[in-house]
C-alpha positions as CSV (number, residue, x, y, z in Angstrom):
1,M,-126.7,-115.2,-4.5
2,P,-127.1,-111.4,-4.9
3,G,-126.8,-109.1,-1.9
4,F,-129.5,-106.8,-0.6
5,G,-128.3,-103.8,-2.6
6,E,-128.0,-105.9,-5.8
7,R,-131.5,-107.2,-5.4
8,A,-132.9,-103.7,-5.0
9,Q,-131.0,-102.5,-8.0
10,A,-132.2,-105.4,-10.1
11,A,-135.8,-104.6,-9.1
12,A,-135.3,-100.9,-9.9
13,S,-135.5,-101.6,-13.6
14,T,-138.9,-103.1,-13.4
15,V,-140.7,-101.4,-10.6
16,K,-143.0,-98.6,-11.5
17,P,-144.3,-96.2,-8.9
18,R,-148.1,-95.5,-8.4
19,H,-150.2,-93.0,-6.6
20,V,-152.7,-94.1,-3.9
21,L,-154.9,-91.2,-2.8
22,C,-157.1,-91.1,0.3
23,L,-159.9,-88.6,0.5
24,L,-162.4,-88.2,3.3
25,G,-165.9,-86.8,3.4
26,G,-169.0,-86.4,5.5
27,E,-172.1,-88.5,6.1
28,G,-173.5,-90.0,2.9
29,E,-170.9,-88.2,0.8
30,L,-169.1,-91.2,-0.8
31,P,-171.2,-91.2,-4.0
32,R,-170.5,-87.5,-4.6
33,L,-166.8,-87.9,-4.0
34,Q,-166.7,-91.0,-6.3
35,D,-168.5,-89.1,-9.0
36,A,-166.1,-86.1,-8.8
37,A,-163.1,-88.5,-9.0
38,S,-164.6,-90.3,-12.0
39,R,-165.2,-87.0,-13.8
40,A,-161.6,-86.0,-13.1
41,I,-160.3,-89.3,-14.4
42,E,-162.4,-88.9,-17.6
43,Q,-161.2,-85.3,-18.1
44,F,-157.5,-85.1,-17.1
45,A,-156.4,-88.0,-14.9
46,A,-156.2,-90.8,-17.4
47,G,-155.3,-94.2,-16.0
48,F,-156.5,-93.5,-12.5
49,S,-159.3,-95.6,-11.0
50,V,-161.7,-95.4,-8.1
51,D,-161.0,-98.2,-5.7
52,S,-164.1,-100.1,-4.7
53,T,-162.4,-102.5,-2.3
54,Y,-161.3,-100.2,0.4
55,S,-163.5,-97.1,-0.2
56,Q,-166.4,-97.0,2.3
57,G,-169.4,-95.0,3.3
58,K,-168.5,-95.0,7.0
59,A,-165.7,-93.7,9.3
60,D,-162.4,-95.4,9.6
61,P,-161.3,-95.2,13.3
62,N,-157.6,-95.3,12.2
63,M,-157.7,-92.1,10.2
64,S,-156.8,-89.6,13.0
65,R,-153.7,-91.6,13.8
66,S,-152.8,-92.1,10.2
67,F,-153.1,-88.4,9.3
68,G,-151.4,-87.5,12.5
69,V,-148.1,-89.1,11.3
70,C,-148.5,-87.8,7.8
71,W,-149.1,-84.1,8.2
72,D,-146.6,-81.9,6.4
73,R,-144.5,-80.4,9.1
74,V,-142.3,-78.4,6.8
75,A,-144.5,-75.9,5.0
76,P,-145.8,-73.1,7.3
77,N,-149.5,-73.5,8.2
78,A,-149.7,-76.7,6.1
79,W,-152.8,-77.7,8.1
80,T,-155.1,-76.2,10.7
81,D,-157.1,-77.3,13.7
82,A,-160.1,-77.4,11.4
83,D,-158.3,-79.9,9.1
84,E,-157.6,-82.1,12.1
85,A,-161.2,-81.9,13.2
86,A,-162.4,-82.8,9.7
87,V,-160.3,-86.0,9.9
88,A,-161.6,-86.9,13.3
89,N,-165.2,-86.3,12.2
90,H,-165.2,-87.9,8.8
91,K,-167.9,-90.3,7.8
92,S,-166.7,-91.6,4.4
93,V,-163.4,-92.7,2.8
94,L,-162.5,-92.7,-0.9
95,Y,-159.4,-94.3,-2.3
96,V,-158.2,-93.6,-5.8
97,L,-155.4,-95.6,-7.5
98,G,-153.0,-94.2,-10.1
99,P,-151.5,-96.0,-13.0
100,P,-147.9,-97.4,-13.0
101,M,-145.6,-94.5,-13.9
102,S,-142.2,-94.2,-15.7
103,A,-139.6,-91.5,-15.1
104,D,-140.8,-89.9,-18.3
105,N,-144.5,-89.5,-17.4
106,A,-144.3,-89.3,-13.6
107,V,-144.6,-85.5,-13.5
108,M,-147.7,-85.4,-15.7
109,C,-149.3,-88.3,-13.8
110,S,-148.6,-86.6,-10.5
111,A,-150.1,-83.4,-11.8
112,G,-153.2,-85.4,-12.7
113,A,-153.2,-86.7,-9.2
114,L,-153.0,-83.2,-7.7
115,F,-155.7,-81.9,-10.0
116,L,-157.9,-84.9,-9.0
117,V,-157.4,-84.1,-5.3
118,D,-158.3,-80.5,-6.0
119,A,-161.5,-81.5,-7.9
120,V,-162.7,-83.8,-5.2
121,I,-162.0,-81.2,-2.5
122,K,-164.2,-78.8,-4.6
123,A,-166.9,-81.5,-4.6
124,G,-166.9,-81.7,-0.8
125,A,-163.9,-83.7,0.4
126,T,-162.9,-82.6,3.9
127,A,-159.3,-84.1,4.0
128,A,-156.8,-85.6,1.6
129,K,-153.6,-87.7,1.9
130,G,-151.1,-89.2,-0.5
131,E,-150.6,-92.7,0.6
132,S,-147.6,-93.6,-1.6
133,A,-145.3,-91.4,0.5
134,G,-147.5,-90.9,3.6
135,V,-148.1,-87.1,3.3
136,A,-151.1,-85.0,4.2
137,H,-151.8,-81.3,3.8
138,G,-154.8,-79.2,4.9
139,L,-157.4,-78.3,2.3
140,A,-156.0,-74.8,1.7
141,R,-152.5,-76.2,1.1
142,W,-153.7,-78.8,-1.4
143,V,-155.7,-76.1,-3.3
144,A,-152.6,-73.8,-3.3
145,L,-150.4,-76.5,-4.7
146,A,-152.9,-77.4,-7.4
147,H,-153.0,-73.7,-8.4
148,E,-149.2,-73.6,-8.6
149,A,-149.2,-76.7,-10.7
150,A,-151.9,-75.3,-13.0
151,S,-149.9,-72.0,-13.4
152,A,-146.8,-74.0,-14.2
153,L,-148.6,-76.1,-16.8
154,Q,-150.1,-73.1,-18.4
155,S,-146.7,-71.4,-18.8
156,D,-145.1,-74.7,-19.9
157,D,-142.7,-74.7,-17.0
158,N,-141.9,-78.3,-16.3
159,I,-139.4,-77.5,-13.5
160,A,-142.1,-75.5,-11.6
161,L,-144.6,-78.3,-12.3
162,R,-142.3,-80.9,-10.9
163,L,-141.7,-78.8,-7.8
164,A,-145.4,-78.4,-7.1
165,C,-146.0,-82.1,-7.5
166,R,-142.9,-82.9,-5.3
167,L,-144.1,-80.6,-2.5
168,A,-147.6,-82.2,-2.8
169,F,-146.7,-85.8,-2.7
170,A,-143.2,-86.3,-1.1
171,K,-142.5,-86.4,2.6
172,R,-139.5,-85.1,4.4
173,P,-137.6,-85.4,6.7
174,L,-137.9,-88.9,8.0
175,A,-135.4,-90.0,10.6
176,G,-133.3,-93.0,9.8
177,A,-130.5,-94.5,11.9
178,T,-127.8,-92.2,10.6
179,H,-129.5,-90.0,8.0
180,L,-132.6,-87.8,7.5
181,E,-134.5,-89.1,4.5
182,T,-137.0,-88.1,1.9
183,V,-139.7,-90.5,0.6
184,G,-141.8,-89.9,-2.5
185,F,-139.4,-88.3,-4.9
186,H,-140.0,-91.3,-7.2
187,L,-143.5,-89.9,-7.8
188,V,-141.9,-87.2,-9.9
189,G,-139.2,-89.5,-11.4
190,L,-136.3,-88.6,-9.1
191,P,-134.2,-90.5,-6.6
192,E,-134.6,-89.9,-2.9
193,V,-132.2,-87.6,-1.0
194,Y,-130.7,-88.8,2.3
195,V,-128.5,-86.4,4.3
196,A,-126.3,-87.4,7.2
197,K,-127.7,-86.2,10.6
198,A,-124.3,-84.7,11.3
199,Y,-124.6,-82.3,8.4
200,G,-126.5,-79.7,10.4
201,S,-129.8,-78.8,12.0
202,E,-133.0,-80.4,10.8
203,R,-134.0,-77.1,9.2
204,E,-130.6,-77.0,7.3
205,V,-131.1,-80.6,6.2
206,V,-134.6,-80.0,4.9
207,A,-133.3,-76.9,3.0
208,L,-130.6,-79.0,1.4
209,M,-133.1,-81.8,0.5
210,D,-135.2,-79.2,-1.3
211,E,-132.2,-77.6,-3.0
212,V,-130.9,-81.0,-4.2
213,G,-134.4,-82.0,-5.4
214,D,-134.4,-78.8,-7.5
215,Q,-131.0,-79.5,-8.9
216,L,-131.9,-83.0,-9.8
217,A,-134.8,-81.7,-11.8
218,Q,-132.8,-79.0,-13.5
219,N,-129.3,-80.4,-13.9
220,G,-129.7,-84.1,-13.8
221,L,-128.3,-86.9,-11.6
222,E,-124.7,-87.0,-12.7
223,A,-124.2,-83.2,-12.2
224,V,-125.6,-83.5,-8.7
225,L,-123.4,-86.4,-7.7
226,A,-120.3,-84.6,-8.9
227,D,-121.3,-81.2,-7.4
228,R,-122.4,-82.5,-4.0
229,K,-119.7,-85.3,-3.8
230,A,-122.7,-87.6,-3.2
231,Q,-123.2,-91.3,-3.8
232,L,-126.1,-93.1,-5.6
233,S,-127.3,-96.2,-3.8
234,Y,-130.1,-98.7,-4.3
235,E,-130.0,-100.1,-0.7
236,T,-133.3,-99.3,0.8
237,A,-135.5,-100.6,3.7
238,Y,-138.5,-100.7,1.4
239,E,-139.4,-103.9,-0.5
240,P,-140.0,-103.5,-4.3
241,D,-143.8,-104.1,-3.8
242,D,-144.0,-101.3,-1.3
243,F,-145.5,-98.0,-2.6
244,K,-142.6,-96.1,-1.0
245,F,-140.0,-98.1,-2.9
246,N,-138.0,-95.8,-5.2
247,P,-136.7,-97.5,-8.3
248,Y,-134.4,-94.5,-9.1
249,G,-132.3,-95.1,-6.0
250,I,-131.1,-92.8,-3.3
251,V,-128.7,-89.8,-3.5
252,T,-126.7,-89.9,-0.2
253,I,-124.9,-86.8,1.1
254,D,-122.6,-87.3,4.0
255,R,-120.7,-84.1,4.2
256,R,-120.8,-80.4,3.1
């Protein structure tokens, strides 16, 4: 009978990540947000779909708590008091589902997700969150990231595009028992990065996570494993049917 790590590795070859987007609006605004999302899907977010099961034209009392644990706490001024108030005072909830992604098309799918968020914000959404990694930004930050992605796409800079999408949809750092962890790198076709808590301060660990993420995108997995004396593992706390499950594994760094 296979062990836990073997089960996860076996699942890795078949699991495909997906985006789940949560967007909030005001009283009676659900139809407008749905229309904006549908136009975005038709124009540039192929394969996405508006979810009719959980979207609702009323407030969800759990949203303040949910956004509270998801706010990006790394980027300076990633959200404001006004963004928190918008979550607390929302009156409608829209969910949008992305298509299953492969490592080859994850960056373009994530760019589509980011542009969709931007389009729905322009149509009146008051808050947005990526559910697949549990990360939320304020409206200004979402718009800035979408602008960065659009500039990268225009200049055909896939590295910059992947970075904008990673900053938009991945969460870091999360505290595990012995390591600080990323979640959501699978949304741009990369393994997660776990760094031993003993490595340094939280700020140092986050800087390393971002640096390794850039190196994975530019130089590839094998180069990073050799350069960082890191290990690739498929042992994860997330089940294969969890949106946070990363089929590309985890790069673990235990020492400098």
